[in-house]
TIROPA-849404 format. One line per field, with one value per residue (C-alpha): residue number from 1; x, y, z. Coordinates in Angstrom, 3 decimals. Layout:
BEGIN
nr: c(NUM|...)
u: c(X|...)
v: c(Y|...)
w: c(Z|...)
This chain:
BEGIN
nr: c(1|2|3|4|5|6|7|8|9|10|11|12|13|14|15|16|17|18|19|20|21|22|23|24|25|26|27|28|29|30|31|32|33|34|35|36|37|38|39|40|41|42|43|44|45|46|47|48|49|50|51|52|53|54|55|56|57|58|59|60|61|62|63|64|65|66|67|68|69|70|71|72|73|74|75|76|77|78|79|80|81|82|83|84|85|86|87|88|89|90|91|92|93|94|95|96|97|98|99|100|101|102|103|104|105|106|107|108|109|110|111|112|113|114|115|116|117|118|119|120|121|122|123|124|125|126|127|128|129|130|131|132|133|134|135|136|137|138|139|140|141|142|143|144|145|146|147|148|149|150|151|152|153|154|155|156|157|158|159|160|161|162|163|164|165|166|167|168|169|170|171|172|173|174|175|176|177|178|179|180|181|182|183|184|185|186|187|188|189|190|191|192|193|194|195|196|197|198|199|200|201|202|203|204|205|206|207|208|209|210|211|212|213|214|215|216|217|218|219|220|221|222|223|224|225|226|227|228|229|230|231|232|233|234|235|236|237|238|239|240|241|242|243|244|245|246|247|248|249|250|251|252|253|254|255|256|257|258|259|260|261|262|263|264|265|266|267|268|269|270|271|272|273|274|275|276|277|278|279|280|281|282|283|284|285|286|287|288|289|290|291|292|293|294|295|296|297|298|299|300|301|302|303|304|305|306|307|308|309|310|311|312|313|314|315|316|317|318|319|320|321|322|323|324|325|326|327|328|329|330|331|332|333|334|335|336|337|338|339|340|341|342|343|344|345|346|347|348|349|350|351|352|353|354|355|356|357|358|359|360|361|362|363|364|365|366|367|368|369|370|371|372|373|374|375|376|377|378|379|380|381|382|383|384|385|386|387|388)
u: c(0.000|2.847|3.483|1.169|-1.870|-5.007|-3.681|-5.928|-4.434|-6.125|-3.886|-4.853|-3.341|-0.116|3.297|6.504|7.383|3.789|2.888|6.276|5.473|2.064|3.695|6.177|3.379|1.159|4.045|4.243|0.578|-1.318|-4.591|-4.151|-7.190|-6.029|-8.433|-7.825|-9.268|-12.284|-10.587|-6.974|-4.234|-0.502|1.306|5.040|6.421|3.515|3.811|1.530|-0.061|1.622|4.995|3.936|5.216|4.777|1.018|1.168|-0.727|-3.589|-7.338|-8.482|-11.506|-12.099|-13.974|-14.695|-13.213|-14.490|-18.018|-19.489|-20.675|-17.221|-15.586|-18.162|-17.453|-13.730|-14.327|-16.238|-13.167|-10.903|-13.151|-12.393|-8.635|-5.704|-3.554|-3.750|-1.135|-1.313|1.320|-0.381|0.786|0.222|-3.329|-4.938|-6.420|-7.666|-9.459|-11.135|-12.372|-10.112|-7.333|-6.115|-8.575|-11.520|-10.362|-9.583|-13.186|-14.315|-11.353|-9.440|-6.865|-5.990|-2.326|-2.241|0.868|1.871|4.547|6.092|9.478|9.771|7.454|4.172|5.681|8.466|9.055|9.348|6.441|4.227|6.947|6.995|10.151|11.472|14.008|17.040|15.970|15.349|18.709|20.427|19.617|20.657|24.332|23.959|24.039|27.116|28.936|28.281|30.692|34.307|37.024|36.985|33.585|30.075|27.839|26.681|22.920|21.885|18.721|15.898|16.657|18.263|15.530|12.162|12.557|15.217|14.607|10.896|9.119|11.137|10.922|7.171|6.731|8.844|6.947|3.552|4.527|5.992|2.824|0.639|2.633|2.171|-1.556|-1.879|-0.754|-2.386|-5.538|-4.870|-3.717|-1.366|0.129|3.376|5.018|7.542|9.533|12.119|14.409|14.206|14.803|17.843|19.313|18.855|20.628|23.554|24.043|27.237|28.781|28.013|29.768|32.826|32.743|32.618|35.565|37.618|37.545|35.420|36.498|33.908|35.731|34.021|35.943|38.506|36.998|36.960|33.474|33.139|35.781|38.566|40.409|41.648|40.664|36.989|36.170|35.124|37.514|37.092|37.920|39.209|35.681|34.603|32.557|33.267|34.041|33.895|36.464|36.052|38.727|38.821|40.311|43.983|43.435|40.968|43.239|46.133|43.903|43.107|46.783|47.667|44.975|45.964|49.604|50.666|53.434|52.254|55.567|54.637|51.945|52.796|50.554|47.391|46.377|49.327|47.544|50.743|50.650|47.039|47.682|50.215|47.924|44.982|47.058|48.324|44.805|43.511|46.168|45.652|41.873|42.170|44.083|40.987|37.274|34.773|33.662|37.237|37.801|34.646|36.078|39.156|37.830|34.116|33.319|36.727|37.574|38.909|35.614|34.903|31.721|30.964|29.048|25.915|23.225|19.587|19.081|21.913|21.197|18.313|20.499|23.351|23.825|23.433|20.231|18.917|19.792|17.926|14.948|15.295|13.333|10.188|8.068|4.526|2.198|5.090|7.215|10.368|10.512|12.013|10.377|9.178|11.834|12.869|12.341|10.556|11.125|7.418|5.045|6.362|4.465|2.492|3.691|2.854|-0.194|0.354|-0.944|-4.437|-7.521|-10.814|-14.393|-17.005|-18.218|-14.692|-14.270|-17.519|-16.357|-13.211|-15.299|-17.521|-14.474|-13.189|-16.414|-17.794|-21.239|-23.308|-21.816|-21.659|-25.364|-26.161|-24.203|-25.778|-29.290|-28.614|-27.446|-24.074|-22.163|-23.399|-20.431|-17.915|-16.151|-13.659|-10.088|-6.449|-3.685|-4.341)
v: c(0.000|2.405|4.631|7.398|5.128|6.967|10.401|12.187|14.786|16.775|17.841|20.526|19.732|21.669|21.215|19.423|19.803|19.791|16.406|15.045|15.988|14.337|11.217|11.003|11.109|8.745|6.297|6.087|5.238|8.547|8.693|11.509|12.855|14.762|17.377|17.780|20.306|19.318|20.816|19.598|22.230|21.941|21.190|20.674|18.233|16.511|12.713|9.667|9.189|5.842|7.611|10.539|8.689|11.567|10.924|7.373|6.252|8.739|8.860|11.246|13.398|16.453|19.623|22.859|25.301|28.209|27.277|27.926|24.315|22.962|25.158|24.142|20.481|21.092|22.680|19.580|17.500|19.948|19.828|16.112|16.379|16.462|18.433|20.252|20.652|23.420|24.761|27.694|31.300|33.328|34.623|32.118|29.913|32.994|34.219|30.825|31.070|28.174|30.112|29.336|31.592|30.093|26.546|27.105|28.203|24.728|22.782|24.511|21.692|21.696|21.912|24.063|23.280|25.869|25.078|27.934|28.919|32.407|32.097|33.768|37.243|39.339|41.324|38.178|36.268|36.467|36.177|33.065|30.991|27.432|25.407|26.922|30.454|29.612|27.931|30.771|33.374|31.179|30.927|27.198|27.385|29.622|27.049|24.120|23.574|23.194|25.791|28.274|27.063|28.578|27.222|23.691|23.222|20.362|18.428|19.742|17.566|20.385|23.019|21.438|18.197|18.624|22.284|22.104|18.747|17.377|20.584|20.797|17.155|17.726|20.931|19.257|16.391|18.815|20.942|17.841|16.854|20.342|20.265|17.141|19.206|22.555|21.468|24.173|24.022|26.424|27.389|25.798|28.239|26.046|28.148|26.402|29.386|28.902|25.160|25.423|28.136|25.764|23.003|25.393|25.863|23.809|25.642|29.033|27.825|26.821|30.160|32.038|30.032|30.870|27.216|27.641|29.653|31.413|30.309|27.231|24.006|24.936|23.308|19.856|18.850|20.703|18.924|21.147|18.267|15.412|12.869|13.924|13.697|11.536|9.955|8.568|4.920|3.073|2.491|6.129|5.442|7.077|6.187|8.312|8.471|10.320|9.227|12.399|10.748|9.772|6.042|5.882|7.908|5.581|2.598|4.040|4.626|1.091|-0.495|1.644|0.660|4.267|4.647|6.543|8.384|10.032|12.052|12.284|15.332|15.258|18.683|20.357|22.231|22.538|18.745|18.547|18.951|16.096|13.904|14.567|13.670|10.502|9.374|10.278|8.182|5.263|5.088|5.253|1.954|-0.164|-0.203|0.932|-2.637|-3.790|-1.067|-2.193|-5.672|-4.412|-1.359|-1.649|-2.631|-1.567|1.385|3.348|5.285|4.215|3.779|3.496|6.340|4.567|5.749|5.828|2.715|0.910|2.007|-0.425|-3.335|-2.597|-5.560|-3.409|-1.808|-5.250|-6.706|-3.899|-4.035|-0.343|-0.510|-2.246|-2.439|-1.118|-0.912|-1.765|1.143|0.644|3.072|3.612|2.084|4.265|5.580|5.544|2.042|1.072|-1.970|-2.565|-0.423|-1.148|0.745|-1.177|-1.504|1.775|1.972|3.282|6.705|6.305|8.024|7.487|7.352|9.372|6.225|5.461|9.024|8.717|5.422|7.164|9.971|7.482|6.196|9.753|11.084|7.965|6.537|9.061|12.236|10.718|9.877|13.454|14.882|12.409|13.247|16.992|16.528|18.133|15.151|15.923|18.249|15.411|14.150|11.425|12.698|11.930|12.892|16.631)
w: c(0.000|0.668|3.704|2.448|2.061|3.176|2.221|-0.293|-2.626|-5.368|-8.254|-10.740|-14.142|-14.736|-16.272|-15.218|-11.546|-10.241|-11.756|-10.692|-7.104|-7.414|-8.856|-5.981|-3.419|-5.412|-5.817|-2.026|-1.656|-1.576|-3.515|-6.022|-7.853|-10.922|-12.251|-15.973|-18.375|-20.460|-23.516|-23.735|-23.763|-24.365|-21.110|-21.597|-24.161|-25.890|-26.137|-26.223|-22.799|-22.118|-22.183|-19.982|-16.940|-14.501|-14.775|-13.464|-10.343|-10.709|-10.434|-13.185|-13.912|-16.086|-15.163|-16.948|-14.440|-16.515|-15.478|-12.033|-11.884|-12.683|-10.070|-7.487|-8.165|-7.877|-4.483|-3.401|-4.216|-2.389|0.670|1.005|0.391|2.793|0.372|-2.944|-5.682|-8.281|-10.645|-12.361|-12.522|-9.349|-9.166|-11.537|-8.817|-6.974|-10.111|-10.388|-6.813|-5.845|-4.141|-0.613|1.198|-0.682|-0.026|3.647|4.197|3.093|4.432|7.260|7.556|3.851|2.907|-0.214|-2.297|-4.892|-7.493|-9.466|-10.797|-9.341|-6.326|-5.468|-4.967|-6.469|-9.662|-11.817|-10.264|-13.366|-16.023|-18.228|-17.876|-17.639|-15.672|-17.400|-16.489|-12.844|-12.293|-14.174|-11.525|-8.577|-9.512|-10.197|-13.996|-14.022|-11.881|-14.243|-17.113|-18.096|-17.882|-20.740|-21.957|-21.655|-18.874|-19.644|-19.897|-17.602|-18.248|-16.100|-13.083|-11.120|-11.396|-12.139|-10.248|-7.531|-6.716|-7.500|-7.165|-4.271|-2.251|-2.795|-1.740|1.368|2.138|1.783|4.076|6.629|6.577|6.936|10.014|11.463|10.698|12.829|15.811|15.045|13.251|10.665|7.060|5.350|1.988|0.827|-1.601|-3.436|-5.898|-8.052|-7.539|-3.753|-3.971|-6.229|-3.992|-1.055|-2.977|-3.462|0.305|0.476|-2.475|-0.923|2.206|0.196|-1.625|1.667|2.969|-0.116|-1.177|-4.316|-7.337|-9.485|-12.646|-14.063|-14.269|-11.617|-8.524|-7.037|-8.200|-11.514|-13.661|-12.331|-10.706|-12.929|-10.279|-10.386|-14.076|-17.005|-19.500|-22.984|-23.590|-26.646|-27.944|-27.632|-24.504|-21.151|-17.558|-14.409|-11.613|-8.303|-5.773|-3.675|-0.570|-0.543|-0.041|-2.905|-5.202|-4.442|-5.161|-8.596|-9.357|-8.278|-10.421|-13.404|-12.819|-12.360|-9.721|-6.652|-6.624|-9.938|-8.148|-4.433|-3.884|-5.958|-4.596|-6.287|-9.072|-11.084|-11.496|-12.647|-16.390|-16.302|-14.186|-16.518|-19.561|-17.842|-16.976|-20.444|-22.159|-19.795|-20.212|-23.980|-23.954|-23.181|-23.877|-21.281|-20.567|-20.158|-17.565|-15.794|-15.445|-13.615|-11.737|-11.045|-7.480|-6.153|-3.892|-6.855|-6.993|-10.555|-12.595|-16.300|-17.937|-19.164|-21.531|-20.420|-22.535|-20.747|-17.169|-16.447|-17.560|-15.166|-12.777|-9.673|-10.971|-11.900|-8.488|-6.712|-9.072|-9.853|-13.098|-14.223|-17.351|-17.043|-20.001|-22.291|-21.064|-19.006|-16.079|-12.622|-9.585|-6.678|-4.319|-1.535|-0.141|3.054|5.248|5.980|3.936|0.469|-2.274|-4.867|-8.428|-10.214|-12.465|-15.977|-17.070|-18.419|-19.685|-17.921|-19.072|-17.246|-15.484|-14.304|-13.052|-11.106|-9.590|-8.369|-6.902|-5.085|-3.235|-2.726|-1.139|0.479|-0.193|1.769|0.312|-3.175|-2.977|-1.946|-4.865|-7.270|-6.085|-6.422|-10.016|-9.324|-10.710|-14.204|-14.750|-14.342|-17.471|-18.121|-18.212|-18.741|-21.111|-21.234)
């Protein structure tokens, strides 16, 4: 069932980090009711529903939030929720009559999770942007890349998902814990800009101590050091090495048959060009898989650089059951792991018919309230949903 079984969350359809947050909570057992739009709109990178993996593990319905009836039905769902997730521009939910103040009147214990890039306030709050823009203003993007090169554009793990989804999920769970004590809900304002800045805490500490240079590619963890880098092999594939500690560095030298006396002080920056060239030449003498045979699993801090297609087949990933195939699509399993309340196997993203949406609502409201809504005719506004 998962450790969050019994938790009810309503998710208003949005892009990227909001559905990722909803997926994380649903993966761990929460019941997530996703409210889609009746008329589909473009949300992020369009793809066939079966491959839109962030939408897995959902109950789905569609409402016309431009109509008073649709908004009223949405509020009924909110009134029965423990938490809400929305990722629209600041002010949109308020204009719909579904903002925090409106929802708290119906559900005082509701945790209202808001996912944006810039946050709910500030001069940029209503400006359109994406992951790359948010990480750019935090100092993170400027710090990523090789010496003498422009900043490297990372895939949107750092902003959308690490600085956004994970911080919103943590914030929602923290606010739910507080609501148990206080009996009151609150707003969780999760801005990607805030989250990424928080992730940079260690680097700001190093910068303040004079241990981090602003020049890209000159620091210990940004490709500046030759013993924390990737190297090309004979077959054009790559391996990674990261032996920061002395004993691990010496282990790497020994296994590469490089005399320790050649590099007695790896922190001597004047020796780094020679060390980098030595390692480059050595790794080009064998294929990636050949290096795996002699280095993987040792204390040399080594790992092959795998493609996304290769990663699920790695023996360690296979042994831990890190990936599974659902609906014909290979995908990661829920994380983290729990010793007792293990989550169920995820359910694939799906569309629902109106009857299926109503069945989900019956479980959401309970028989008595569902019967009242059915008798009043208010369920007529409910549509099937999914894939918007």
